[in-house]
C-alpha positions in Angstrom: 70.2 73.8 84.6 71.5 71.2 87.1 72.5 72.9 90.5 75.8 71.2 89.8 76.8 73.7 87.7 76.8 76.1 90.9 80.0 76.1 92.8 80.2 77.8 96.3 83.3 77.5 98.9 84.4 78.9 101.9 88.4 80.1 101.8 89.9 80.4 105.0 91.8 83.4 105.4 93.4 83.7 109.2 95.3 80.8 110.2 95.8 81.9 113.8 98.9 79.8 115.3 98.9 78.1 112.0 100.2 81.1 110.2 102.6 80.5 107.2 100.8 77.1 106.6 98.6 76.5 103.4 94.9 77.4 104.4 92.1 75.3 103.4 89.3 76.1 101.0 86.0 74.0 101.7 83.5 73.2 99.2 79.7 74.1 100.1 77.0 71.4 98.9 73.5 72.7 97.3 72.3 69.6 99.0 73.0 69.6 102.9 74.1 72.2 105.2 77.7 72.5 106.4 78.0 73.5 110.1 81.2 75.1 111.5 82.9 75.2 114.9 85.1 73.4 117.3 82.8 70.4 117.6 84.0 67.3 116.1 80.9 66.4 114.3 80.7 69.9 112.4 81.7 69.5 108.5 84.2 72.3 109.1 86.2 71.6 112.2 88.3 74.3 114.0 91.1 73.6 116.2 90.2 75.0 120.1 93.8 75.7 120.8 93.9 78.3 117.6 90.5 79.5 117.4 89.7 80.2 121.0 86.6 82.8 120.0 84.7 79.8 118.2 82.1 78.4 120.0 81.2 74.3 119.8 78.8 74.9 117.0 79.3 78.4 115.8 77.6 78.9 112.4 75.9 76.9 109.8 75.7 77.5 106.0 72.8 76.3 104.1 71.8 75.8 100.7 68.9 78.2 99.5 66.4 76.9 97.1 64.4 79.7 96.3 65.2 82.1 93.3 68.7 81.1 91.8 70.7 78.8 93.7 73.1 79.9 96.6 73.5 79.9 100.2 72.9 81.7 103.4 75.0 81.6 106.6 73.3 81.7 110.3 74.7 81.8 113.4 73.8 79.3 115.9 73.3 81.4 119.1 77.7 81.7 119.3 78.8 83.3 122.3 81.2 85.8 120.3 79.0 86.3 117.4 79.2 85.9 113.7 80.2 88.9 111.6 79.7 89.4 107.6 82.0 92.4 106.1 82.5 93.9 109.9 78.7 93.7 110.6 77.4 91.4 113.4 74.9 88.8 111.9 71.5 88.8 113.7 70.1 85.4 112.6 70.6 84.4 108.8 71.8 86.3 105.6 72.5 85.1 102.3 76.0 85.2 101.0 77.4 87.2 97.9 80.5 86.5 96.2 83.3 88.5 98.4 81.6 88.2 101.5 84.3 88.1 104.4 82.9 85.8 107.4 84.6 86.5 110.7 83.3 83.9 113.5 84.1 86.3 116.8 86.3 89.1 117.2 90.2 88.2 115.9 89.1 85.0 115.0 88.6 82.5 112.2 87.9 84.4 109.0 86.9 83.3 105.8 85.8 84.7 102.5 82.7 83.3 100.3 83.7 82.3 96.7 81.0 81.3 94.0 81.0 80.5 90.5 78.0 80.6 88.6 77.3 78.4 85.2 77.7 80.1 81.9 74.8 79.8 79.4 75.8 78.8 75.9 74.1 80.2 73.1 71.5 77.8 71.2 73.2 76.9 67.4 71.8 78.9 65.0 70.5 81.7 67.1 69.8 85.1 65.1 68.1 83.2 62.3 64.8 84.3 61.2 62.7 81.2 62.5 63.3 77.9 60.3 64.2 79.6 57.0 67.9 80.6 56.7 67.4 82.8 53.8 65.0 85.0 55.9 66.2 88.4 56.7 64.7 89.9 60.2 64.1 93.6 60.7 67.2 93.5 63.5 69.6 92.2 60.8 69.0 95.0 58.8 69.1 97.7 61.4 71.1 96.2 64.2 70.9 99.0 66.4 67.1 98.6 66.6 68.1 95.4 68.7 71.5 96.1 70.2 71.3 99.6 70.7 70.2 99.3 74.6 73.4 97.0 74.6 75.8 99.4 73.7 76.3 101.5 76.8 76.9 97.7 78.7 79.6 96.7 76.3 83.3 97.9 75.7 82.1 99.6 72.2 80.0 102.8 72.6 81.8 104.9 75.2 85.5 104.5 73.8 84.2 106.0 70.2 82.1 108.8 72.1 85.0 109.9 74.0 87.6 109.8 71.1 84.9 112.0 68.9 84.8 114.3 72.2 88.6 114.6 72.4 89.1 115.3 68.7 86.4 118.1 68.8 88.1 119.4 71.9 91.9 119.4 69.6 90.8 120.9 67.0 89.1 124.0 69.6 92.2 124.0 71.0 94.7 124.1 68.3 95.6 127.9 68.8 96.6 127.4 72.6 99.4 124.8 72.9 99.0 124.5 76.6 95.1 123.7 76.3 96.0 121.4 73.3 98.4 119.4 75.3 96.5 118.8 78.6 93.1 117.8 76.4 96.1 115.4 74.2 97.7 114.2 77.3 94.2 113.4 79.0 93.0 111.5 76.4 96.6 109.4 76.1 96.4 108.7 79.7 92.7 107.8 79.5 93.5 105.4 76.5 96.3 103.9 78.5 94.3 103.4 81.6 91.6 102.0 79.7 94.2 99.3 78.4 94.8 98.1 82.0 91.4 98.5 83.1 90.3 95.9 80.6 92.9 93.5 81.4 91.7 93.5 84.9 88.4 92.8 84.0 86.6 94.0 87.0 84.0 97.1 87.5 85.0 99.5 89.4 83.0 102.9 89.9 84.8 105.6 87.5 84.2 108.5 89.9 86.5 106.4 92.2 89.0 106.0 89.4 89.1 109.8 88.4 89.1 110.5 92.6 92.2 108.5 92.9 94.1 110.0 90.1 92.7 113.9 91.2 93.6 113.1 95.0 97.4 112.2 94.0 97.4 115.5 92.1 96.3 117.3 95.0 99.0 115.3 97.2 101.6 116.5 94.8 100.4 120.4 94.6 100.2 119.9 98.9 102.8 120.7 101.3 102.9 117.1 102.0 105.3 116.5 99.1 107.8 119.0 100.9 107.8 116.7 104.0 108.2 113.8 101.4 111.1 115.3 99.8 112.9 116.1 103.1 112.4 112.7 104.3 113.6 111.0 101.4 116.2 113.3 99.8 117.2 115.0 103.0 117.2 112.4 105.6 117.4 109.6 103.4 120.1 109.5 100.3 118.0 110.1 97.7 119.2 113.8 97.0 122.5 112.1 95.8 124.0 114.5 92.8 124.2 113.0 89.6 126.8 113.5 87.2 128.1 112.3 84.0 131.0 110.4 85.8 128.7 109.2 88.6 128.9 105.5 88.7 125.7 103.5 87.9 125.4 101.9 91.4 125.2 105.4 93.5 122.9 106.6 91.0 120.8 103.4 91.7 120.9 104.1 95.2 119.6 107.8 94.7 116.8 106.9 92.7 115.8 104.0 94.8 115.2 106.2 97.8 114.6 109.2 96.0 112.0 108.5 93.2 111.2 104.8 94.1 110.4 104.7 97.6 109.3 108.3 98.0 106.9 108.4 94.6 105.6 104.9 95.1 104.7 105.6 98.6 102.9 109.0 97.5 101.1 107.4 94.8 100.0 104.5 97.0 98.0 107.0 99.6 94.6 107.2 98.1 94.7 103.2 98.0 95.3 103.6 101.6 92.9 105.7 102.2 90.2 103.6 99.9 91.2 100.7 102.1 90.5 102.5 105.4 87.1 104.4 104.1 85.7 101.3 102.8 86.2 99.5 106.2 84.1 102.1 107.7 81.2 102.0 105.1 78.2 99.1 105.1 77.7 96.8 102.2 77.5 97.3 99.0 79.2 100.6 99.2 82.2 99.2 101.3 83.1 97.0 98.6 82.6 99.7 95.7 84.9 101.8 97.3 87.0 100.1 99.5 90.0 98.2 98.7 89.3 94.0 99.3 91.2 92.4 96.7 94.3 92.8 94.5 92.2 93.8 91.7 91.0 96.7 93.9 94.7 97.4 94.6 95.8 97.3 90.8 92.9 99.7 89.6 93.3 102.6 92.0 97.1 102.2 92.1 97.2 103.1 88.3 95.0 105.4 88.3 97.0 107.5 90.7 99.9 106.9 88.8 97.9 108.6 85.5 97.2 111.3 87.7 100.6 111.6 88.8 102.4 111.2 85.2 99.8 114.2 83.9 100.8 116.3 86.7 104.6 115.7 86.0 104.5 115.6 82.4 102.2 119.0 81.7 103.6 120.6 85.0 107.1 119.6 84.7 108.8 117.8 81.8 107.2 119.7 79.0 107.2 123.4 80.1 111.2 122.8 80.7 111.9 121.8 77.4 109.9 124.4 75.6 111.7 126.9 78.0 115.1 125.5 77.2 114.7 125.4 73.6 112.8 128.8 73.4 116.2 130.4 74.9 118.3 128.8 71.8 115.8 129.0 69.2 112.1 130.0 69.3 109.0 129.3 70.3 107.7 127.4 67.6 110.3 124.8 68.0 109.9 124.4 71.9 106.2 123.8 71.2 107.0 120.9 68.9 109.3 119.1 71.0 107.3 119.6 74.3 104.7 117.8 72.0 107.1 115.0 70.9 108.1 114.4 74.5 104.2 114.3 75.6 103.2 111.6 73.6 105.9 109.2 74.7 105.6 109.8 78.2 102.2 109.1 78.8 101.9 106.3 76.6 105.1 104.8 78.4 103.2 105.2 81.6 101.8 101.9 81.3 105.5 100.6 81.5 106.6 103.2 84.0 104.3 104.8 86.7 101.4 102.7 86.1 103.5 99.3 86.3 104.9 100.4 89.6 101.9 101.9 91.2 99.6 98.9 89.9 102.3 96.4 91.0 102.4 98.2 94.9 98.5 98.2 94.3 98.4 94.3 93.9 100.3 93.9 97.2 98.1 95.9 98.9 94.8 94.1 97.9 96.8 90.9 98.8 97.2 92.2 102.6 93.3 93.1 102.6 92.8 89.6 101.4 95.1 87.8 103.7 95.3 90.2 106.8 97.5 87.5 108.6 100.6 88.2 106.6 99.6 92.0 105.9 103.3 93.5 106.8 105.0 90.9 105.2 103.1 91.3 102.0 103.2 95.2 102.1 107.0 95.3 102.4 107.9 93.2 99.8 105.4 95.3 97.2 106.9 98.2 98.5 110.3 97.5 98.1 109.6 95.6 94.8 107.8 98.3 93.1 110.5 101.0 94.3 113.3 98.7 92.8 111.6 98.7 89.6 111.2 102.4 89.6 114.6 102.7 90.5 116.0 100.7 87.9 113.7 102.8 84.7 115.3 106.2 86.2 118.8 104.8 86.6 119.4 103.0 83.5 118.2 105.9 81.4 121.6 107.5 81.3 123.3 103.8 80.1 121.6 102.8 76.8 118.2 102.9 75.2 118.1 99.5 74.6 118.6 98.6 78.5 115.9 101.4 79.1 113.5 99.2 76.7 114.2 95.9 78.6 113.5 97.8 82.1 110.2 99.1 80.5 109.1 95.7 79.1 110.2 94.1 82.5 108.2 96.4 84.6 105.2 96.1 82.3 105.5 92.0 82.8 105.4 92.4 86.2 102.3 94.6 86.1 101.0 92.1 83.8 101.6 88.8 85.6 100.4 90.9 88.8 97.0 91.1 86.8 96.8 87.6 86.0 97.2 86.6 89.4 94.7 88.9 90.6 92.3 87.7 88.2 92.8 84.3 89.7 92.7 85.1 93.3 89.3 87.4 92.7 86.3 86.4 95.3 84.1 88.0 92.4 86.0 86.7 89.3 82.2 84.9 88.3 80.9 88.2 88.1 84.2 90.0 86.3 84.3 90.3 82.6 86.9 88.0 80.7 89.9 89.3 78.5 90.9 87.5 75.9 93.4 88.2 72.6 93.4 84.7 71.5 90.7 81.8 71.4 90.3 79.4 74.4 91.8 76.2 73.7 89.2 73.6 72.2 
C-alpha cells in the first residue's frame, strides 16, 4: 500500500497575539522532516514577536519508516523545552493521534492529527476457493469464525443486556419500586447507547457510569442546597408560577432556577474529569480526561442520565403515585407512575441529555482551543440554559409547541455531535456511524 494514503498534520491551537484569526494547519510529509522555529529556513516559521518562548530552531517532526508509517517529534536542544501532553520531551517521541505539542511554556501549541488509509475487502471475500458452489464450515456455523469478533462489535452486548434486564423485570414484578428502577435503568441505558453510537468515540464504560453516579451523589449532597440558595434565592430562579403567570416571567424563572442551575450542576463531573486528566500521564490522561468535544458530549450525556433517573424515580413518579393514591387507589397510582416513567426517560434524549451534551461539546471545545476558553464556555453555558428553560416554560402553553422545542433541542445536540466528529483529533480511530449508504 502506498505511503501517500497516510496523512498527518499539525494544527496550531494557540494564536498568541493573533487570537481571533484563523489558525493554520501544516501538512506533514513521509519523505522529509519538518522543522519548527523562528528561523526563516524552518518549514513552520513562528513569529518571534508572538511566540517569545520558541527557539530559532526549536523542534523537528521526522517521518518514521519502521513499522507502520508515522512521525516522531524531536527537541532540537531548545532553550525552553518541548512538551508532549504536558510532559517534557527529553529527546524524540513517536506522535500519536491527539498528542498536544507545546513549544516552551505558554507559547505555541499544536495538536497532531493522523489519518490512516482504509483497506477495501477483496471482491468475492468469503467464498471458499474458486468454486462458487462450495460451502465452508464457517458459512454453515458462522459463530465458529465470527464469534471472537462479537464482543468488538455493537451486536452482542446490547442483546445480552436486554435479556438480563428482561429477566430482572420478571423477577421484580411484585415490587413496583424495584421494577421501575430496572425498567428506568434499561430505558436510560438504551437512550444513552443511541447517543454513544452517534458520537462514535470509545470511552471507558466505568468513566461514563462514574459520571452518572457522580451527578446522583451531588444531587443527594448538601451542595444541592447551595445551588438552590444561589440560583433560586439570590437569583430570580424561585419565581412562583401560577395559572395566570405571563410567559416571559415563567421563562426568566426557569432560566435561572432550572437552566443555569441544573446545567452547571450536571457539568461538574465533566470539569472534574478535565482537571483530573490534566494531572495524569498518557494513556490514562486521554482515557479519563476531556481533550475534545466528543469527550465532553459523552460525559455530559452520561451525567444527564444520572440526573434524569434520580429526578424521575425520586421525585416525579413518587409524587404522582401518592397523589393518585389519595384520590383513587394504589394500583391506579402505580400504573400512572409507570406511564410517566417511560416518556420521561426516553424523552431525556431531547431533554436533559440534549442540554448537557450540548454544553459538554463546548467544554471539550474549550480544551481543544484554550486561547478562547472563556468565550466558548460562556456561549455553551448560556445557550444550553436557554434550551432547558424553553422546554420547562413552554410545557404550560401547548403540547405541540413543547414537541417543537424538544425536536429543536435534539437537533442542537445532533449538530454538536456532527461537528465534534469533524473536529476530533482521533477521528481516524473513531467508529463510523451511517444510517444511509455513502455517495458513489
